[in-house]
C-alpha positions as CSV (number, residue, x, y, z in Angstrom):
1,M,117.3,-105.6,135.6
2,I,117.3,-102.3,137.7
3,R,120.2,-101.5,139.8
4,T,120.2,-99.4,142.9
5,R,121.9,-96.2,142.3
6,T,125.4,-95.7,144.1
7,P,124.4,-92.7,146.1
8,K,121.4,-94.5,147.6
9,R,123.5,-97.4,148.4
10,I,126.0,-95.3,150.2
11,G,123.2,-93.7,152.3
12,L,121.8,-97.1,153.1
13,Y,125.2,-98.4,154.3
14,F,125.7,-95.4,156.5
15,V,122.5,-96.4,158.0
16,A,123.8,-99.6,159.0
17,F,127.0,-98.1,160.4
18,F,125.4,-95.5,162.4
19,S,122.7,-98.0,163.8
20,G,125.7,-100.1,165.3
21,L,127.5,-96.9,166.4
22,G,124.4,-95.4,168.2
23,T,123.5,-98.8,169.9
24,M,126.9,-99.4,171.5
25,A,127.6,-95.7,172.3
26,F,124.2,-95.7,174.2
27,E,124.9,-98.9,175.9
28,M,128.3,-97.6,177.3
29,V,127.1,-94.2,178.5
30,L,124.0,-95.7,180.0
31,G,126.1,-98.3,182.0
32,R,128.2,-95.6,183.2
33,A,125.3,-93.5,184.3
34,L,123.6,-96.6,186.1
35,V,126.9,-97.7,188.1
36,P,126.4,-94.8,190.8
37,Y,122.9,-96.2,191.7
38,F,123.2,-100.0,191.2
39,G,127.1,-100.6,191.6
40,G,129.6,-101.4,189.0
41,T,128.9,-105.1,189.4
42,V,128.6,-108.0,186.9
43,Y,124.9,-107.8,187.7
44,T,124.5,-104.3,186.5
45,W,126.4,-104.8,183.1
46,G,125.0,-108.3,182.7
47,A,121.3,-106.8,183.0
48,L,122.2,-104.1,180.8
49,I,123.6,-106.4,178.0
50,A,120.8,-108.7,178.3
51,V,118.2,-105.9,177.7
52,F,120.1,-104.6,174.9
53,L,120.3,-107.9,173.2
54,L,116.5,-108.6,173.8
55,G,115.7,-105.1,172.3
56,M,117.8,-105.6,169.5
57,S,116.4,-109.1,168.8
58,L,112.9,-107.7,168.7
59,G,113.9,-104.7,166.6
60,F,115.6,-106.9,164.0
61,Y,112.3,-109.0,163.8
62,A,109.8,-106.0,163.9
63,G,111.9,-104.0,161.5
64,G,112.0,-106.8,159.1
65,R,108.1,-107.3,159.0
66,F,108.0,-103.6,158.8
67,A,110.3,-103.4,155.8
68,D,108.3,-106.2,153.9
69,R,105.2,-104.0,154.1
70,F,106.5,-100.3,154.2
71,P,109.8,-100.4,152.4
72,R,110.6,-96.6,152.3
73,A,113.8,-94.7,153.5
74,V,111.9,-92.1,154.9
75,H,110.9,-94.4,157.7
76,I,114.4,-95.1,158.6
77,G,114.6,-91.4,159.3
78,V,111.4,-91.3,161.4
79,I,112.8,-94.1,163.6
80,F,116.1,-92.4,164.3
81,F,114.3,-89.4,165.1
82,A,112.2,-91.2,167.6
83,C,115.2,-93.0,169.2
84,G,117.0,-89.8,169.4
85,I,114.0,-88.2,171.5
86,L,114.3,-91.3,174.0
87,I,118.0,-90.8,174.4
88,L,117.4,-87.1,175.2
89,L,114.9,-88.0,177.8
90,T,117.0,-90.4,179.5
91,P,119.0,-88.1,181.8
92,L,115.8,-86.3,183.0
93,F,114.3,-89.3,184.6
94,L,117.1,-91.7,185.3
95,E,117.7,-90.4,188.8
96,Q,114.3,-90.5,190.0
97,V,113.7,-94.1,188.5
98,A,116.9,-95.3,190.0
99,L,116.4,-94.0,193.5
100,A,112.8,-95.3,193.6
101,L,114.1,-98.8,192.5
102,I,116.8,-98.8,195.1
103,E,113.9,-97.9,197.6
104,E,111.4,-100.5,196.4
105,V,113.4,-103.3,195.1
106,E,115.3,-105.2,197.8
107,D,117.7,-107.2,195.6
108,V,119.8,-104.8,193.7
109,R,120.2,-107.1,190.8
110,Y,116.7,-106.8,190.0
111,G,116.5,-103.1,190.4
112,A,119.4,-102.8,187.8
113,L,117.3,-105.1,185.4
114,T,114.4,-103.0,185.8
115,A,116.2,-99.7,185.2
116,S,117.7,-101.3,182.1
117,I,114.5,-102.3,180.7
118,V,113.0,-98.9,181.3
119,F,115.9,-96.9,179.6
120,A,117.5,-99.3,177.3
121,F,115.0,-101.6,175.8
122,A,113.2,-99.0,173.4
123,P,116.3,-97.3,171.8
124,A,118.1,-100.7,171.5
125,L,114.8,-101.9,169.5
126,L,114.6,-98.7,167.4
127,Y,118.3,-98.6,166.5
128,A,118.0,-102.4,165.4
129,A,114.8,-101.8,163.4
130,T,116.6,-99.8,161.0
131,S,119.0,-102.3,159.7
132,P,116.4,-104.5,158.1
133,L,114.9,-101.6,156.3
134,A,118.3,-100.6,155.0
135,V,118.9,-104.3,153.7
136,R,115.5,-104.2,152.1
137,L,116.0,-101.1,150.2
138,A,119.6,-101.9,149.2
139,L,118.5,-105.4,147.8
140,V,117.5,-105.3,144.0
141,D,118.4,-108.8,143.0
142,M,119.0,-112.1,144.6
143,E,122.3,-112.5,142.6
144,H,123.9,-109.7,144.8
145,S,121.9,-110.3,148.1
146,G,124.9,-111.9,149.7
147,S,127.4,-109.1,149.2
148,V,124.9,-106.6,150.2
149,V,123.8,-108.2,153.3
150,G,127.5,-109.1,154.4
151,T,128.5,-105.6,153.6
152,M,125.6,-104.2,155.9
153,S,126.5,-106.6,158.6
154,A,130.2,-105.7,158.4
155,L,129.3,-102.0,158.6
156,N,127.1,-102.4,161.5
157,T,129.7,-104.3,163.3
158,V,132.3,-101.7,162.5
159,G,129.8,-99.0,163.8
160,S,129.6,-100.9,167.1
161,I,133.2,-101.0,167.5
162,V,133.5,-97.2,166.8
163,G,130.6,-96.6,169.1
164,T,132.2,-98.7,171.8
165,I,135.9,-97.5,171.7
166,G,134.8,-93.9,170.9
167,T,132.6,-93.4,174.1
168,S,134.6,-95.5,176.4
169,F,138.0,-94.2,175.4
170,L,137.4,-90.5,174.3
171,L,133.9,-89.4,175.3
172,I,133.5,-90.5,178.9
173,P,136.9,-89.4,180.1
174,A,136.3,-85.8,178.1
175,L,132.7,-85.2,178.7
176,G,130.0,-85.9,181.4
177,S,127.5,-88.5,180.8
178,K,124.8,-85.9,180.2
179,A,126.7,-84.3,177.6
180,I,127.1,-87.5,175.7
181,F,123.6,-88.5,176.1
182,A,122.7,-85.0,174.5
183,L,125.3,-85.5,171.8
184,L,124.0,-88.9,170.9
185,G,120.5,-88.0,171.1
186,G,121.0,-84.9,168.9
187,L,123.1,-86.7,166.3
188,T,120.6,-89.5,166.1
189,M,117.8,-87.1,165.7
190,A,119.8,-85.2,163.0
191,T,120.4,-88.4,161.0
192,G,116.9,-89.2,161.2
193,V,115.9,-85.7,159.9
194,A,118.7,-85.8,157.3
195,T,117.7,-89.5,156.0
196,S,114.1,-88.4,155.6
197,V,114.7,-85.5,153.9
198,I,117.3,-86.9,151.5
199,A,114.9,-89.9,150.8
200,T,112.0,-87.4,150.1
201,L,114.2,-85.4,147.7
202,Y,115.5,-88.5,146.0
203,R,112.0,-89.9,145.6
204,R,111.0,-86.6,143.8
205,K,114.1,-86.7,141.9
206,S,115.1,-83.2,143.1
207,L,118.9,-84.3,143.5
208,T,121.0,-85.3,140.7
209,S,123.9,-86.3,142.7
210,L,123.8,-87.4,146.4
211,S,127.3,-89.0,146.4
212,P,129.1,-85.9,147.9
213,L,126.3,-85.1,150.5
214,A,126.1,-88.7,151.6
215,V,129.7,-89.2,152.1
216,S,130.2,-85.8,153.9
217,F,127.2,-86.6,156.2
218,A,128.8,-89.9,156.9
219,I,132.3,-88.6,157.7
220,G,130.9,-85.8,159.8
221,A,128.6,-88.0,162.2
222,A,131.3,-90.4,162.6
223,V,133.6,-87.5,163.9
224,L,131.0,-86.1,166.0
225,A,130.0,-89.6,167.5
226,T,133.8,-90.3,168.5
227,A,135.3,-86.8,169.2
228,P,136.2,-85.7,172.8
229,G,134.4,-82.5,173.7
230,T,142.6,-96.2,191.9
231,G,144.1,-98.9,193.0
232,H,144.2,-99.7,196.7
233,A,147.9,-101.0,197.6
234,A,151.3,-101.3,196.5
235,D,152.2,-103.1,193.2
236,V,154.4,-105.9,195.0
237,R,155.3,-107.9,191.9
238,A,156.6,-110.4,194.2
239,N,158.9,-113.4,193.2
240,P,156.6,-116.0,191.6
241,L,158.4,-118.6,193.7
242,L,157.9,-116.9,196.9
243,L,154.3,-116.2,196.2
244,R,153.6,-119.9,195.3
245,E,155.2,-121.0,198.4
246,G,153.3,-118.6,200.5
247,V,149.9,-118.8,199.0
248,V,147.5,-119.9,201.8
249,E,144.3,-119.7,199.5
250,A,143.5,-118.3,196.1
251,V,140.1,-117.3,195.0
252,E,138.7,-116.0,191.6
253,S,135.6,-114.1,192.8
254,E,132.9,-112.2,190.7
255,Y,135.0,-109.0,191.1
256,N,138.6,-109.9,191.9
257,N,141.3,-112.5,191.9
258,I,142.2,-112.8,195.8
259,F,145.4,-114.3,197.4
260,V,145.8,-114.9,201.0
261,I,149.5,-115.0,201.3
262,R,151.6,-115.7,204.4
263,R,155.1,-114.4,205.2
264,G,156.4,-115.0,208.5
265,N,153.9,-114.0,210.9
266,L,152.2,-111.6,208.5
267,L,149.2,-112.6,206.5
268,Y,148.2,-110.6,203.5
269,M,145.1,-110.3,201.6
270,N,146.2,-109.4,197.9
271,F,144.1,-108.6,194.7
272,G,145.8,-109.8,191.6
273,Y,145.7,-108.0,188.2
274,R,147.9,-108.5,185.2
275,G,150.7,-110.4,187.0
276,S,150.7,-107.8,189.9
277,H,149.6,-108.1,193.5
278,Y,148.0,-105.2,195.5
279,V,147.9,-105.5,199.2
280,E,144.4,-105.0,200.6
281,S,145.2,-105.8,204.1
282,V,147.9,-107.1,206.4
283,Y,147.3,-109.1,209.7
284,D,150.1,-109.8,212.2
285,T,148.9,-113.4,213.4
286,K,151.3,-113.2,216.6
287,D,150.0,-109.8,217.4
288,P,146.2,-109.4,216.5
289,A,145.6,-106.1,218.0
290,A,148.6,-104.5,215.6
291,L,147.7,-102.4,212.5
292,P,150.8,-103.3,210.3
293,A,149.4,-101.2,207.3
294,T,150.5,-97.8,208.6
295,Y,147.8,-95.6,206.9
296,T,145.1,-97.6,209.0
297,R,146.5,-96.1,212.1
298,Y,145.7,-92.6,210.9
299,M,142.3,-93.3,209.9
300,V,141.5,-93.8,213.7
301,L,142.2,-90.2,214.3
302,G,138.7,-89.6,212.6
303,T,137.4,-90.7,216.1
304,L,138.7,-87.4,217.7
305,Y,136.3,-85.3,215.8
306,P,132.8,-86.0,216.6
307,E,131.2,-85.5,220.2
308,T,130.3,-89.1,220.3
309,V,131.5,-92.4,218.7
310,E,128.4,-94.5,218.9
311,R,127.6,-95.7,215.4
312,A,129.9,-95.6,212.2
313,A,129.9,-96.9,208.8
314,F,132.7,-98.2,206.9
315,V,132.9,-98.8,203.1
316,G,135.5,-101.4,202.2
317,L,136.2,-104.5,204.4
318,G,139.6,-105.8,203.2
319,G,141.0,-108.0,205.8
320,G,138.9,-106.2,208.5
321,R,141.8,-104.9,210.5
322,T,140.7,-101.2,211.0
323,A,137.1,-102.3,211.6
324,S,138.5,-104.9,214.3
325,Y,140.6,-102.4,215.8
326,L,137.8,-99.9,216.3
327,I,135.4,-102.4,217.6
328,R,138.4,-103.4,220.1
329,H,138.9,-99.9,221.4
330,F,135.7,-98.4,221.5
331,P,133.4,-100.5,223.6
332,G,130.1,-98.6,222.9
333,L,130.8,-98.5,219.0
334,K,128.4,-99.9,216.6
335,L,129.8,-100.5,213.2
336,E,128.4,-101.4,209.9
337,V,130.6,-102.5,207.0
338,A,129.6,-102.5,203.3
339,E,131.8,-104.9,201.4
340,L,130.8,-105.8,197.9
341,D,132.6,-109.1,197.3
342,P,131.2,-112.1,199.3
343,E,134.4,-113.7,198.9
344,V,136.4,-111.2,200.6
345,I,134.0,-111.4,203.4
346,R,134.5,-115.0,203.7
347,L,138.3,-114.9,203.6
348,A,138.3,-112.0,206.3
349,K,136.4,-114.3,208.6
350,K,138.5,-117.6,207.9
351,H,142.0,-116.1,208.0
352,F,141.9,-112.6,209.4
353,A,139.8,-113.2,212.7
354,V,137.0,-111.0,211.6
355,Q,134.0,-111.8,213.7
356,E,130.5,-110.4,213.3
357,S,128.4,-109.6,216.2
358,D,125.7,-107.2,217.6
359,R,128.3,-104.4,217.2
360,L,130.0,-105.3,214.0
361,R,127.6,-106.0,210.9
362,I,128.9,-106.8,207.5
363,I,126.6,-106.1,204.6
364,P,127.4,-107.7,201.3
365,E,126.6,-104.7,199.0
366,D,128.0,-101.9,197.3
367,G,128.9,-99.2,199.6
368,R,126.9,-96.6,197.8
369,V,123.9,-98.6,197.6
370,F,124.2,-99.5,201.3
371,L,124.3,-95.9,202.2
372,T,121.4,-94.8,200.1
373,R,119.3,-97.6,201.7
374,S,120.5,-97.0,205.3
375,R,118.2,-95.3,207.6
376,Q,120.8,-94.8,210.2
377,K,122.7,-91.7,211.2
378,Y,126.3,-92.1,211.8
379,D,129.0,-90.2,213.8
380,I,131.7,-91.3,211.3
381,V,131.8,-92.6,207.8
382,F,135.0,-94.5,207.0
383,L,136.0,-94.9,203.0
384,D,138.6,-97.4,202.1
385,A,137.1,-99.3,199.2
386,Y,139.2,-100.1,196.3
387,R,139.4,-103.1,193.9
388,G,143.1,-103.8,193.3
389,P,144.4,-101.0,191.1
390,F,140.8,-99.6,190.2
391,V,139.1,-96.7,192.0
392,P,135.3,-97.1,191.7
393,F,134.4,-93.9,190.4
394,H,131.0,-93.7,192.0
395,L,132.7,-93.6,195.5
396,L,134.6,-90.5,194.5
397,T,131.9,-88.0,193.2
398,R,130.4,-85.0,194.8
399,E,127.0,-86.7,194.7
400,F,128.4,-89.5,196.9
401,F,129.8,-87.3,199.5
402,E,126.6,-85.2,199.6
403,L,124.9,-88.6,200.3
404,I,127.5,-89.2,203.1
405,K,126.7,-85.7,204.4
406,K,123.0,-86.6,204.7
407,K,123.8,-89.8,206.6
408,L,125.8,-88.1,209.3
409,K,124.8,-86.8,212.6
410,P,125.4,-83.1,213.5
411,G,129.2,-82.7,214.0
412,G,129.8,-86.1,212.0
413,V,132.9,-86.6,210.0
414,V,134.0,-88.6,206.9
415,V,137.4,-90.2,206.9
416,Q,138.9,-91.2,203.3
417,N,142.0,-92.9,202.5
418,V,143.7,-91.4,199.3
419,E,146.8,-92.3,197.5
420,P,149.1,-89.0,197.0
421,T,151.2,-90.0,194.1
422,T,148.6,-89.6,191.5
423,M,146.7,-86.8,190.1
424,L,143.6,-88.3,191.9
425,L,144.5,-86.8,195.4
426,D,143.9,-83.1,193.9
427,S,140.7,-84.2,192.5
428,A,139.8,-86.1,195.7
429,I,140.5,-83.3,197.9
430,T,138.8,-80.7,195.7
431,T,135.7,-82.8,195.6
432,I,135.4,-83.4,199.3
433,G,136.0,-79.7,199.8
434,A,133.2,-78.9,197.6
435,V,130.9,-80.8,200.0
436,F,132.3,-80.2,203.5
437,R,133.4,-77.0,205.1
438,N,136.6,-78.3,206.8
439,L,139.3,-80.6,205.6
440,D,142.2,-81.8,207.7
441,T,144.8,-84.1,206.0
442,Y,147.4,-86.4,207.5
443,E,150.8,-87.6,206.0
444,A,150.0,-91.6,206.5
445,G,152.9,-93.5,205.7
446,G,152.8,-93.3,202.0
447,N,149.0,-92.3,201.8
448,V,146.9,-89.3,202.8
449,V,144.1,-89.5,205.2
450,V,141.5,-86.9,204.8
451,V,138.9,-86.1,207.5
452,A,136.1,-83.8,206.4
453,Y,133.5,-82.3,208.5
454,D,131.0,-79.2,208.6
455,G,130.5,-76.7,211.3
456,A,133.1,-74.7,213.2
457,R,136.7,-75.6,212.6
458,I,138.0,-77.8,215.4
459,P,141.4,-76.3,216.7
460,D,144.4,-78.6,217.1
461,A,144.4,-78.2,220.9
462,R,140.9,-79.6,221.1
463,L,142.0,-82.7,219.2
464,R,145.1,-83.2,221.4
465,Q,143.1,-82.7,224.5
466,K,140.5,-85.4,223.4
467,A,143.4,-87.7,222.2
468,K,145.0,-87.4,225.8
469,L,141.4,-87.9,227.3
470,L,140.9,-91.3,225.2
471,A,144.2,-92.5,226.0
472,S,143.6,-92.1,229.9
473,R,140.4,-94.3,229.4
474,Q,141.7,-97.2,227.3
475,Q,145.1,-98.5,226.0
476,F,145.4,-97.6,222.5
477,R,148.2,-99.5,220.6
478,Y,149.1,-96.2,218.8
479,D,149.6,-93.0,220.5
480,L,146.8,-90.6,219.1
481,N,148.8,-87.5,219.8
482,K,151.9,-88.7,217.9
483,L,149.6,-89.5,215.1
484,L,148.3,-86.0,215.1
485,D,151.9,-85.0,214.3
486,A,151.4,-86.0,210.9
487,K,148.9,-83.5,210.1
488,A,149.9,-81.5,207.1
489,S,148.5,-78.7,204.7
490,I,148.5,-80.1,201.1
491,A,148.6,-77.9,198.1
492,V,146.0,-78.8,195.5
493,A,147.1,-78.4,191.9
494,R,145.4,-75.6,190.3
495,G,142.8,-76.7,188.1
496,A,141.8,-80.0,190.0
497,K,138.4,-80.8,188.9
498,V,135.5,-81.7,191.0
499,L,134.3,-85.1,190.2
500,T,130.7,-86.0,189.7
501,D,128.4,-88.8,188.8
502,D,128.1,-86.9,185.3
503,F,132.0,-86.4,185.0
504,A,134.5,-88.4,186.8
505,P,137.5,-89.3,184.4
506,V,139.2,-91.3,187.1
507,E,140.4,-93.8,184.5
508,M,142.6,-90.9,183.2
509,L,144.1,-89.9,186.5
510,H,147.0,-92.6,186.6
511,T,145.5,-94.1,189.6
512,I,147.2,-97.7,189.2
513,K,150.9,-96.7,189.6
514,R,152.2,-97.0,193.4
515,H,148.5,-96.6,194.6
516,N,148.0,-97.2,198.2
517,E,151.3,-98.4,199.4
518,K,150.7,-100.8,202.5
519,R,154.0,-102.5,203.1
520,S,154.8,-103.3,206.8
């Protein structure tokens, strides 16, 4: 009976480990790269996971057939090398393909599915194809086949865990997605070259002992593959009995756990997360014209900046209080609101007196996808889109604000709600400032409202003059001139980073604690 020598067995075990690591690392970083274009929805991740599973299934099958005909370790190296090239090419074409799909495919779900097929299928297939080859080469007798296959499967799974945790916990917060693509692609190609060279030398008996080399290479590759280079409202943590007695309706949607809660004459839309409740909107049923959430009053200040207020876009509906206020006080305004969650839209209409009309359109779509597809130009774009304690990173990046800039009329402005008690404020202001020439910040009842625009700076005297003029034409519930008193200069921390689609470590900016307090 001929037994496989230990060095060769170690090398083949490493192949199984690295195959799992590379597959999951690529899946995580590719998902992160696709979110800015197709949204961070269950459809985007569902499409990506399905395509990876399909690619892996066919890879296991094709790799098994290939292993029976050509059982040589050098072929594992060739497959890894080809896979690495595809990964390196991914960031070069991803943006063009994604934008073309958004333009041509009406249903964003199928756009995400198509993009996943284009970029994920072949690498998933190639990574998977190496496993059957490794198993075939490691098997020398049926007596030990079970332990060999079991060990290979276990190592592949462990590699998958390392790739998932290493990429999501370490690499994504520390490096940009492009750097991760380059690192993973280069590491996969290097693994391919090393595998082919070692296999060739081993076949020629040019190496007397491969154990130290194989172990060192496995440890080095694992280290390289895993080394590192905001919620919307107050955490209420209300009394459970009070919540149970005040719940009007509770819904588990695709994106949120939503609670409509009544306390006296106030109606709250809360998002639940880990036993906490984050207030998304507050509606005074006895005073529908009121804005109980203080910061929303300051967002209206954005209307003082452009020459006209005829068309605006709003990202994030919630209970629709700000949108309803704008429609009520600006008779000529046409407002388009992008809201990802259909259940939020339904509840806003059912409980918060939100009514669509020819002047107020609600689009059930990711805010960035909506703006990318829109053919309109806007006087104002309002941003107030959060999911409970989480900030959608693709709505905070320089590329997103550059997209907004293209959608603004000359003299148009963007109005952003930001929570100031976290490091996110510094990065948010720095990022917006990297795109727009002028920034005004307002202390808004615990939050900060940022108004950004290009062109010449607008003097305070002009803003107050326009506030006085608007007040004489119509009866605002809240005095705009008094709201202007909250204008404040905010010192940004040195070293605050510009967030980009490539690098936006918002998960590391403590964006949950005390985010966007909106208590009446």
